C-alpha positions as CSV (number, residue, x, y, z in Angstrom):
1,X,130.1,79.9,167.4
2,X,129.0,78.6,171.2
3,X,126.3,81.4,170.9
4,X,125.1,79.6,167.9
5,X,123.2,76.2,167.0
6,X,124.7,74.0,164.1
7,X,121.7,73.1,162.0
8,X,119.9,69.8,161.9
9,X,118.3,70.1,158.4
10,X,118.6,72.2,155.0
11,X,115.9,73.4,153.2
12,X,115.5,73.5,149.7
13,X,114.7,76.1,147.4
14,X,113.9,74.4,144.5
15,X,111.6,75.5,141.7
16,X,109.2,78.2,140.7
17,X,106.5,78.9,143.9
18,X,103.7,79.0,141.6
19,X,101.3,76.0,141.7
20,X,100.2,75.9,138.2
21,X,104.5,75.2,137.5
22,X,104.8,73.0,140.9
23,X,102.3,71.0,138.9
24,X,103.9,70.7,135.5
25,X,107.4,70.6,137.6
26,X,105.5,67.3,138.9
27,X,104.3,66.0,136.0
28,X,107.4,67.0,134.1
29,X,109.6,64.5,136.3
30,X,107.8,61.9,137.6
31,X,107.5,61.1,133.8
32,X,111.5,61.0,133.4
33,X,111.6,59.4,137.1
34,X,109.4,56.4,135.6
35,X,111.3,56.5,131.6
36,X,114.5,56.4,133.9
37,X,113.6,53.4,136.0
38,X,111.9,51.4,133.2
39,X,114.1,52.1,130.5
40,X,117.3,50.7,132.2
41,X,115.7,48.3,133.8
42,X,114.6,46.8,130.5
43,X,118.1,47.8,129.3
44,X,119.3,45.5,131.9
45,X,116.6,42.6,130.9
46,X,117.3,42.4,127.6
47,X,121.3,42.0,127.8
48,X,121.4,39.5,130.9
49,X,118.9,37.5,129.0
50,X,120.2,37.7,125.4
51,X,123.2,35.6,124.8
52,X,124.0,37.4,122.3
53,X,124.3,40.7,123.9
54,X,127.3,39.1,126.4
55,X,130.0,40.9,125.0
56,X,131.8,44.1,127.1
57,X,130.5,46.7,125.6
58,X,127.0,45.6,127.3
59,X,128.3,44.7,130.3
60,X,129.6,48.0,130.7
61,X,126.2,49.3,129.8
62,X,124.6,47.3,132.5
63,X,126.6,48.9,134.2
64,X,125.6,52.6,133.2
65,X,121.8,51.4,133.5
66,X,122.6,50.7,137.3
67,X,124.3,53.8,138.2
68,X,121.9,55.9,136.0
69,X,119.2,54.4,138.6
70,X,120.7,54.9,141.2
71,X,121.9,59.0,140.1
72,X,118.0,59.5,139.2
73,X,116.9,57.5,142.8
74,X,119.4,59.8,145.0
75,X,117.7,62.8,143.7
76,X,114.2,62.8,142.5
77,X,112.9,60.8,144.7
78,X,113.0,64.1,147.1
79,X,112.2,66.6,144.3
80,X,109.1,64.6,143.8
81,X,108.4,65.0,147.4
82,X,109.4,69.1,148.6
83,X,106.6,70.0,144.6
84,X,103.8,68.5,146.4
85,X,104.7,69.1,150.2
86,X,104.8,72.6,152.1
87,X,108.0,71.9,154.2
88,X,110.6,71.4,152.3
89,X,113.4,70.2,154.4
90,X,116.1,67.6,153.9
91,X,117.5,66.2,157.4
92,X,121.7,67.2,157.9
93,X,122.0,63.3,157.6
94,X,119.8,62.5,154.4
95,X,121.6,65.9,153.1
96,X,125.0,64.3,153.7
97,X,123.1,61.1,152.1
98,X,122.1,62.4,148.8
99,X,126.0,64.2,148.4
100,X,127.5,60.1,148.7
101,X,125.1,58.5,146.9
102,X,124.8,61.4,143.8
103,X,128.7,62.4,144.5
104,X,129.0,57.8,143.6
105,X,127.0,58.3,141.0
106,X,128.4,60.9,138.9
107,X,132.4,59.7,139.7
108,X,131.7,56.0,138.3
109,X,129.9,56.9,135.2
110,X,133.0,59.3,134.8
111,X,135.1,55.9,135.3
112,X,132.5,54.0,133.3
113,X,132.3,56.7,130.2
114,X,135.9,56.4,129.7
115,X,136.0,52.3,130.3
116,X,133.0,51.7,127.5
117,X,136.0,54.5,125.6
118,X,138.5,51.7,125.7
119,X,136.8,49.1,124.4
120,X,136.0,50.8,121.3
121,X,139.4,51.8,120.9
122,X,140.0,47.8,121.7
123,X,137.2,46.6,119.0
124,X,139.0,49.4,116.2
125,X,142.0,49.6,116.6
126,X,142.9,46.0,118.2
127,X,140.5,44.0,116.6
128,X,142.8,41.0,116.2
129,X,143.9,41.2,119.9
130,X,140.1,42.3,121.3
131,X,139.2,38.5,123.1
132,X,143.2,38.7,124.8
133,X,142.4,42.9,125.4
134,X,138.6,42.7,127.0
135,X,139.0,39.2,128.5
136,X,136.3,38.3,130.8
137,X,138.9,38.8,133.8
138,X,139.4,42.0,132.3
139,X,136.4,43.5,132.0
140,X,135.7,41.9,135.7
141,X,138.8,43.8,136.5
142,X,138.0,47.5,135.4
143,X,134.1,47.8,137.0
144,X,135.9,46.4,139.9
145,X,138.4,49.2,139.7
146,X,135.3,51.7,138.1
147,X,133.1,50.6,141.6
148,X,136.1,50.7,144.0
149,X,136.9,53.9,142.8
150,X,134.5,55.6,142.8
151,X,132.8,54.3,146.2
152,X,136.0,55.5,148.2
153,X,135.8,59.0,146.2
154,X,132.3,60.1,147.5
155,X,133.6,58.6,150.9
156,X,136.0,60.9,150.9
157,X,134.4,63.6,149.6
158,X,131.0,62.6,152.3
159,X,133.7,62.8,155.3
160,X,135.2,66.0,154.4
161,X,131.3,67.7,154.8
162,X,131.4,65.8,157.2
163,X,133.5,68.1,159.1
164,X,132.4,71.3,157.9
165,X,129.8,73.3,160.5
166,X,126.7,74.6,159.2
167,X,125.5,77.4,161.9
168,X,124.2,80.4,159.7
169,X,121.5,80.0,156.9
170,X,120.4,76.6,155.7
171,X,118.3,77.8,152.8
172,X,120.3,75.7,150.4
173,X,119.4,77.4,146.8
174,X,118.9,74.3,144.8
175,X,116.6,70.2,144.6
176,X,119.1,68.6,145.8
177,X,122.2,68.8,148.3
178,X,125.1,69.0,145.7
179,X,128.9,70.5,147.5
180,X,129.3,73.9,145.9
181,X,125.9,74.6,147.6
182,X,126.4,73.7,150.4
183,X,129.9,75.2,150.9
184,X,128.2,78.3,150.1
185,X,126.4,77.6,153.5
186,X,129.4,76.8,156.0
187,X,130.3,78.9,158.4
188,X,133.6,77.0,158.8
189,X,136.9,77.2,156.2
190,X,136.3,75.0,153.1
191,X,140.1,75.5,152.1
192,X,139.8,71.6,152.3
193,X,137.0,70.9,150.4
194,X,137.8,72.9,148.0
195,X,141.0,71.4,147.0
196,X,139.5,68.0,146.7
197,X,136.8,70.0,144.2
198,X,140.4,71.0,142.1
199,X,141.6,67.3,142.6
200,X,138.5,65.6,141.6
201,X,138.0,68.0,138.0
202,X,141.7,67.6,137.9
203,X,141.1,63.7,138.0
204,X,137.6,64.2,135.7
205,X,139.8,66.2,133.0
206,X,142.0,63.4,133.1
207,X,139.1,61.1,132.4
208,X,138.1,63.2,129.9
209,X,141.7,63.6,127.9
210,X,142.1,59.6,128.1
211,X,138.4,59.2,126.9
212,X,138.8,62.3,123.8
213,X,142.8,60.6,122.7
214,X,141.0,56.8,122.7
215,X,138.7,58.2,120.2
216,X,141.0,60.3,118.3
217,X,143.2,56.4,117.7
218,X,139.1,55.8,116.7
219,X,138.8,58.2,114.4
220,X,142.1,58.7,112.5
221,X,141.9,54.3,112.4
222,X,137.7,55.0,110.4
223,X,139.7,56.9,107.9
224,X,142.0,54.1,106.9
225,X,138.6,52.5,106.6
226,X,138.6,51.6,102.0
227,X,134.9,51.6,102.1
228,X,132.1,54.3,102.9
229,X,129.6,51.8,104.0
230,X,132.6,50.0,106.3
231,X,133.6,54.0,108.0
232,X,129.9,54.1,108.2
233,X,129.7,51.0,110.4
234,X,132.4,51.3,112.3
235,X,132.0,54.5,113.6
236,X,127.9,53.4,114.8
237,X,129.5,51.8,117.1
238,X,130.6,54.2,119.1
239,X,128.5,57.5,118.1
240,X,126.0,56.5,121.2
241,X,129.1,56.7,123.7
242,X,130.3,59.5,121.9
243,X,126.7,61.2,122.2
244,X,126.6,59.9,126.3
245,X,129.8,61.8,126.6
246,X,129.2,64.9,125.5
247,X,125.8,65.1,127.7
248,X,127.5,64.3,130.4
249,X,131.2,66.3,130.6
250,X,129.0,69.4,129.7
251,X,126.8,69.5,132.0
252,X,129.4,67.9,134.6
253,X,132.6,70.7,134.2
254,X,129.9,73.8,134.1
255,X,128.1,72.7,137.8
256,X,132.2,72.3,139.6
257,X,134.6,74.2,137.7
258,X,131.8,77.2,137.4
259,X,132.5,79.4,141.0
260,X,129.8,79.3,143.2
261,X,128.5,83.2,143.5
262,X,129.8,84.3,140.3
263,X,127.4,80.8,138.1
264,X,124.1,81.9,137.6
265,X,121.4,79.5,140.0
266,X,119.2,79.2,137.9
267,X,121.3,78.0,135.2
268,X,123.0,75.6,138.2
269,X,119.4,74.6,138.5
270,X,119.1,73.6,134.8
271,X,122.4,71.8,134.7
272,X,121.7,69.1,137.4
273,X,117.9,68.6,136.0
274,X,120.0,67.5,132.8
275,X,122.5,65.2,134.7
276,X,120.9,63.3,137.4
277,X,117.2,63.1,135.3
278,X,117.7,63.6,131.6
279,X,120.8,61.9,130.9
280,X,119.9,59.2,132.6
281,X,116.6,58.9,130.9
282,X,118.4,60.3,127.3
283,X,121.0,56.5,128.1
284,X,118.9,53.9,126.8
285,X,117.2,55.5,124.2
286,X,121.0,57.0,123.0
287,X,122.4,53.3,123.2
288,X,119.3,51.7,121.7
289,X,117.6,53.7,119.1
290,X,120.7,52.5,116.5
291,X,121.2,49.5,117.7
292,X,119.6,46.8,116.5
293,X,121.6,43.6,118.7
294,X,120.0,45.5,121.7
295,X,115.9,46.2,119.9
296,X,115.3,42.5,119.0
297,X,117.1,42.1,122.7
298,X,114.4,44.0,123.8
299,X,111.7,43.2,121.7
300,X,111.8,39.3,123.1
301,X,111.6,40.5,127.1
302,X,108.0,42.9,126.0
303,X,107.7,39.8,124.6
304,X,108.0,37.4,127.2
305,X,106.1,39.8,130.0
306,X,103.4,39.9,128.0
307,X,103.1,36.4,127.6
308,X,103.5,36.0,131.5
309,X,100.4,39.1,131.4
């Protein structure tokens, strides 16, 4: 340990070394990044400037759009950099910062999906009490808890990573700094970090079960609706959220529950692309394509933008 120098930077392996594929990857991720920024910004603008959308469901959707932008901005700019630059290094501080913001965004989205599931449960199963159970004060409290808990959790994970010693290999077989990938490179004990990951997994599973229970009650209530039109209307209000939740949990569970030594590094990269770039790009489309109110608000925003131009 004394004769070894501490790592001051990490080298991100990225994707294929073939120049043709590098160009294709650059175009692909630049396009996805543009969709993330434009799509989520339009969602935030449409909901903010449309009084009809000032409801709990859209309030949480704005929070989700903000976290999607943070997640993409944490990962994609550096990814685009390593796709065009010969030097693929990232400083130790930059790597730790990427871990913090990525963990923060992923944790906040997990909690937001749970809050959104609770909102849909109250709207469909307790419609007469919706105004009191999802009052502005309750919504702000839930959002504050989401941001506060996720910031605290990300801080704990970042501090645990900072206590590790990296004195050997610094090649990260990934395109981003992620906790499971970096733990494989540490030359000090990662026992506490692994315990923290297990605690995070338990917390994620708990939130997943709460979401499943909420949808269990929702489906049970929908089945009691007599008309087919009523059933479809009730289900359409939560189907978009269910699609987003499925995409999110399937990728996160694979990443953090698969042992680092046994899971395919290439598959891990694909999964990371899904939750860090594809999912933030799809969320605006998932929540707007089947929502007449949001589409109407988006048209108003776009018309205002065209008039100003």
